C-alpha positions in Angstrom: -0.2 -0.1 0.0 1.5 3.2 -0.8 2.1 5.4 2.3 -0.9 8.4 2.6 0.0 11.2 4.7 -2.9 10.9 7.9 -4.5 14.0 8.7 -4.9 15.0 12.0 -8.9 14.3 13.7 -10.9 17.2 14.0 -9.0 19.6 12.2 -10.6 22.6 12.0 -9.9 24.9 8.8 -12.0 26.7 6.1 -10.9 24.1 3.8 -12.2 21.1 5.9 -15.7 23.0 5.3 -15.0 23.3 2.1 -14.1 19.8 1.7 -17.7 18.6 3.2 -19.4 21.1 0.8 -18.1 19.2 -2.2 -19.0 15.8 -0.5 -22.6 18.0 -0.2 -26.0 16.6 1.3 -26.0 13.6 0.2 -22.3 12.8 0.3 -19.8 9.6 0.1 -17.1 8.9 2.4 -13.5 9.9 1.9 -10.7 7.8 2.7 -7.0 8.0 4.0 -4.4 5.9 5.1 -0.8 6.0 6.6 1.1 3.0 6.4 3.8 4.1 8.7 1.3 5.2 11.1 -0.9 1.9 10.7 -1.6 0.0 14.1 -4.9 -2.2 14.6 -6.9 -1.7 17.8 -8.5 -3.8 20.5 -12.1 -3.8 19.7 -13.0 -2.5 22.9 -11.8 1.0 21.6 -14.7 1.2 18.7 -16.2 2.8 22.4 -13.8 4.3 23.3 -13.7 5.9 19.7 -17.0 6.8 19.5 -17.3 8.0 22.8 -14.6 10.8 22.2 -16.5 11.6 19.1 -19.6 13.1 21.3 -16.7 14.5 23.5 -15.6 16.8 21.2 -18.5 17.7 19.9 -18.6 16.4 16.6 -22.6 15.2 16.5 -24.8 14.4 20.1 -24.9 10.6 19.5 -23.5 8.1 17.4 -24.3 4.1 16.4 -21.9 1.6 15.4 -22.9 -1.9 14.1 -19.5 -4.1 13.3 -20.8 -7.9 11.7 -17.5 -10.0 11.8 -16.6 -12.5 9.2 -18.6 -15.2 11.1 -21.8 -13.3 10.9 -21.4 -12.1 14.4 -23.0 -8.9 15.1 -22.0 -6.4 17.9 -23.2 -2.9 18.3 -22.0 0.4 20.2 -23.7 3.6 21.0 -22.7 6.7 22.9 -23.4 10.4 23.7 -27.5 10.9 24.0 -30.2 10.8 21.3 -32.4 13.9 23.1 -30.0 17.1 24.3 -32.5 18.2 26.5 -33.9 15.1 28.2 -30.4 13.1 28.2 -32.4 9.9 26.7 -29.8 7.3 25.0 -29.6 6.5 22.0 -31.5 3.2 20.6 -28.6 0.3 19.8 -29.0 0.2 16.0 -31.9 2.4 15.4 -33.2 3.5 12.5 -31.2 6.8 10.6 -31.4 8.7 7.2 -28.6 6.5 5.0 -28.6 9.4 2.5 -26.4 8.4 -0.2 -26.0 4.8 0.8 -28.6 4.9 -1.3 -26.6 5.2 -4.2 -25.3 1.6 -4.1 -28.9 0.4 -4.1 -29.8 2.6 -7.0 -27.0 1.5 -9.0 -27.5 -2.8 -8.6 -31.2 -1.7 -10.0 -29.2 -0.8 -12.3 -26.7 -3.3 -12.7 -29.3 -6.0 -12.5 -30.9 -4.9 -15.5 -27.2 -5.2 -17.2 -27.3 -9.0 -15.9 -30.6 -9.2 -17.4 -30.3 -8.0 -20.5 -32.2 -5.0 -20.8 -29.5 -2.5 -20.0 -26.1 -2.3 -21.4 -23.3 -0.2 -19.9 -21.7 1.6 -22.3 -24.9 3.0 -24.2 -25.8 5.9 -24.4 -28.5 7.2 -21.7 -30.6 9.0 -24.8 -31.3 5.1 -25.7 -33.6 4.4 -22.6 -34.4 8.5 -22.0 -34.8 10.2 -25.2 -34.8 14.0 -25.4 -34.4 13.7 -21.5 -30.4 14.5 -20.8 -30.1 18.1 -23.0 -28.0 21.0 -21.3 -25.0 23.3 -22.1 -22.2 21.6 -22.9 -23.6 18.5 -22.1 -25.9 15.7 -24.1 -27.7 12.2 -23.5 -26.1 11.2 -26.4 -22.3 11.0 -25.2 -23.5 10.2 -21.6 -23.7 6.4 -21.4 -25.2 4.1 -18.0 -21.6 4.0 -16.9 -20.7 7.6 -17.1 -23.7 8.6 -14.9 -22.7 5.4 -12.4 -19.6 6.0 -11.9 -19.8 9.5 -11.6 -17.8 11.0 -14.8 -21.0 11.6 -17.0 -19.8 15.8 -16.5 -23.8 16.9 -15.4 -23.8 20.0 -13.3 -25.4 19.4 -10.1 -29.1 20.6 -8.7 -29.2 23.8 -6.5 -29.9 22.6 -2.7 -31.8 25.7 -0.6 -31.5 25.6 3.4 -33.0 22.4 5.1 -35.8 24.5 6.3 -36.8 25.2 2.5 -36.3 21.6 1.4 -37.3 19.7 4.4 -40.6 21.0 4.4 -41.4 20.1 0.4 -41.7 17.6 -1.5 -39.7 17.1 -4.8 -40.1 15.4 -8.3 -37.3 14.2 -10.1 -37.8 16.7 -12.9 -37.6 19.4 -10.1 -33.9 18.1 -9.4 -33.3 18.1 -12.9 -34.2 21.4 -14.2 -32.4 23.0 -11.8 -29.4 20.9 -12.2 -29.2 21.0 -15.9 -29.3 24.9 -16.0 -26.2 25.1 -15.3 -23.2 23.9 -17.4 -21.3 20.9 -17.5 -18.2 20.5 -14.8 -16.4 18.8 -17.7 -15.5 18.9 -21.0 -16.3 15.2 -21.8 -17.9 12.4 -20.2 -15.7 9.6 -19.0 -13.2 12.1 -17.5 -12.6 12.7 -13.8 -14.9 11.8 -10.9 -17.0 14.6 -10.3 -19.4 13.5 -7.6 -23.4 14.6 -8.4 -26.0 13.8 -7.1 -27.8 14.4 -10.4 -26.2 10.9 -12.3 -28.2 9.1 -10.0 -31.3 11.2 -10.3 -31.0 10.2 -14.1 -30.4 6.6 -12.7 -33.2 6.2 -10.9 -35.4 7.6 -14.2 -33.6 4.7 -16.3 -34.5 2.0 -13.8 -38.3 3.6 -14.1 -38.1 3.2 -17.7 -37.4 0.0 -18.1 -38.8 -1.4 -15.2 -42.3 0.3 -15.7 -42.1 0.5 -11.7 -41.2 3.4 -9.3 -37.7 2.6 -8.2 -38.8 2.4 -4.6 -40.7 -1.2 -5.7 -38.0 -2.6 -7.7 -35.2 -1.7 -5.2 -38.3 -3.0 -2.6 -39.0 -6.3 -4.2 -35.8 -7.1 -5.9 -32.7 -6.0 -3.6 -34.8 -5.3 0.1 -37.1 -8.5 0.2 -34.7 -11.5 -1.6 -32.0 -10.9 1.2 -34.3 -9.9 3.8 -33.2 -7.0 4.3 -36.5 -6.2 6.7 -35.0 -2.5 8.3 -34.6 -0.7 5.2 -36.9 0.9 3.6 -37.8 3.5 1.0 -40.1 6.0 2.6 -43.3 6.8 0.5 -44.4 10.0 -1.0 -44.6 13.2 1.7 -43.7 10.8 5.0 -41.1 12.9 6.7 -40.8 10.8 9.9 -38.8 7.5 10.8 -39.7 4.7 12.1 -39.5 3.7 16.2 -36.7 2.9 17.6 -34.7 5.6 16.1 -31.6 7.9 16.3 -32.5 11.6 16.1 -30.6 13.8 13.7 -29.6 17.6 14.9 -27.6 20.6 13.1 -25.6 23.3 15.4 -27.5 25.6 16.4 -25.9 29.3 14.7 -27.1 31.4 18.2 -26.0 29.4 21.1 -23.9 26.0 21.6 -27.2 23.2 21.4 -28.4 21.6 18.9 -31.5 21.7 16.4 -33.7 19.0 16.0 -33.7 18.0 12.1 -35.4 14.8 12.2 -38.2 15.1 9.9 -37.7 16.5 6.9 -39.2 15.5 3.3 -36.4 14.0 2.0 -37.2 13.2 -1.7 -35.1 16.4 -3.0 -32.3 13.4 -2.5 -34.6 10.4 -4.2 -32.9 7.8 -6.3 -29.6 9.5 -4.7 -30.2 9.7 -1.3 -33.8 8.8 0.4 -33.8 5.4 2.2 -33.7 4.9 5.3 -32.4 2.0 7.5 -30.0 0.6 10.6 -26.7 0.0 10.8 -26.6 -3.6 11.0 -29.0 -3.6 7.7 -26.6 -1.8 5.8 -24.3 -4.1 7.0 -26.2 -6.9 5.9 -26.7 -5.5 2.2 -23.0 -5.5 2.2 -22.5 -9.1 3.1 -25.2 -9.7 0.3 -23.6 -7.7 -2.2 -20.1 -9.4 -1.8 -21.7 -12.8 -1.2 -22.9 -12.3 -4.9 -26.7 -13.0 -3.8 -27.8 -9.7 -5.9 -25.8 -9.3 -8.6 -22.7 -11.9 -9.9 -18.9 -12.1 -9.4 -18.4 -11.0 -12.3 -21.0 -8.1 -11.9 -19.4 -6.6 -8.9 -15.6 -6.7 -10.2 -16.9 -4.3 -12.5 -19.2 -2.2 -10.2 -15.2 -2.2 -8.3 -13.5 -1.0 -11.2 -12.7 2.4 -10.0 -11.3 5.5 -10.6 -9.4 7.5 -8.2 -11.1 10.9 -6.5 -9.3 13.2 -4.4 -12.2 15.6 -3.2 -9.9 18.0 -0.7 -8.3 19.3 -3.9 -5.3 21.2 -3.1 -6.1 21.9 0.0 -6.0 18.0 1.3 -4.5 16.0 -2.0 -3.6 13.5 0.4 -6.9 12.5 1.4 -8.0 9.8 -1.6 -11.0 7.7 -2.7 -11.7 5.6 -5.3 -15.4 5.6 -7.3 -16.3 2.8 -9.2 -20.1 2.1 -10.1 -21.9 4.0 -6.5 -19.2 1.9 -4.2 -16.6 3.2 -2.7 -12.9 1.6 -2.0 -11.7 2.7 1.0 -7.6 2.0 2.4 -7.1 0.9 5.3 -4.9 2.1 7.6 -4.2 -1.9 8.7 -4.0 -2.7 4.7 -6.3 -3.8 2.2 -9.3 -2.1 0.5 -12.8 -2.2 2.1 -16.0 -1.3 0.3 -18.9 0.6 0.7 -20.2 3.9 0.8 -21.0 7.2 3.1 -24.1 9.3 3.5 -24.1 12.9 4.4 -27.9 14.3 5.5 -28.2 18.0 7.6 -28.7 15.5 10.9 -27.1 12.6 10.2 -23.2 11.4 8.7 -22.7 7.9 7.9 -20.1 5.9 6.3 -20.2 1.6 5.8 -17.7 -0.8 4.1 -16.9 -4.2 3.9 -13.3 -6.0 3.8 -11.9 -8.6 1.8 -12.4 -10.5 4.6 -16.5 -10.1 5.1 -15.9 -7.6 8.2 -19.0 -5.0 7.4 -19.1 -2.2 9.6 -21.3 0.9 9.3 -20.8 4.2 11.6 -23.9 6.8 11.7 -22.8 10.1 14.0 -26.3 11.8 14.5 -25.2 15.2 13.2 -24.2 16.3 9.9 -19.8 17.0 9.9 -18.0 19.5 9.4 -14.8 18.8 10.6 -15.3 16.4 12.7 -15.1 13.9 9.5 -12.0 13.1 10.1 -12.1 12.4 13.9 -15.6 10.2 12.0 -13.2 9.2 9.2 -10.5 8.1 12.4 -13.5 6.0 14.1 -14.4 4.5 11.0 -11.1 2.8 9.9 -10.3 1.7 13.7 -13.7 -0.8 13.6 -12.8 -1.8 10.6 -9.3 -2.9 11.6 -10.4 -4.1 14.9 -10.5 -7.5 13.2 -7.2 -8.0 12.0 
């Protein structure tokens, strides 16, 4: 493994804030590694790392679920679910998974590829004629693969404040109208990875057009039910709630040192890019099923993990690295090897989830949208993935 600089946890800077802004509303995990400082923490350090996150003020609460290679599950919590009442964080509670939804949308597309109904290298124009049009981009030159790999060059849609989007219901076309009013982000499709939720709004419409069914139904019937993901669901139209027991989500109060509850919002603005709800342990079950060939074939999984390096920190953090495939992210671990999963950020929750080659799956969730605290979350995530080695 190539050594990479390890950034100090909790580092506060404008660049750190910009990094999280790049990750965005339904963002993805950032990975770093440092072979020179690699260590193999004991399992009890998972709890201590969660406690440290809460003590540092990253979030009011935190949850972790660990599934080892033999299927044994250990759940952890830290902090409080309600800063006012001091109620405990529910063990393995429901959370908004945000951009982890992209893995499910990608699998739905790849299942259609295996059925011969979609071709990865076919232009999106074939399936959604006259939809993708704008300044510097056209559906004739953007393929299905470009969408799933974030290499289409499509612009991103505008995201208003949570006080606005959280109260409104959005149709997929609303997001695309917003995105397509902007210029393309790249001169030609197939180039560098540019993480844009708009790609997965188009991918969701592709699934619906080919199947003739709502994407929520397709994901439920072809992904969730076949592998027993009973705690994962797509909230219904207008549903702002989360099933019980759930971890409450928060944002820092700009006028005080407290927290503002943002648990109940309408997530439709994220749709196929980030609308779903799950529990940490059910996210791990999905990763196990995916890796074990229960959702797509091993050959298709290998194609899903065929990735490009993406440097989300830009010049400010050039050694922050992730590997983006077709709706999955590869994380280079401090203990060696690469784990595969995704991540998600929404106002109220920040999560990272991945599985190692040996089958150890970890999902960590903090109950706030993190900014500079992202580095501490990644430290804890890396430690939990490496703890089994």
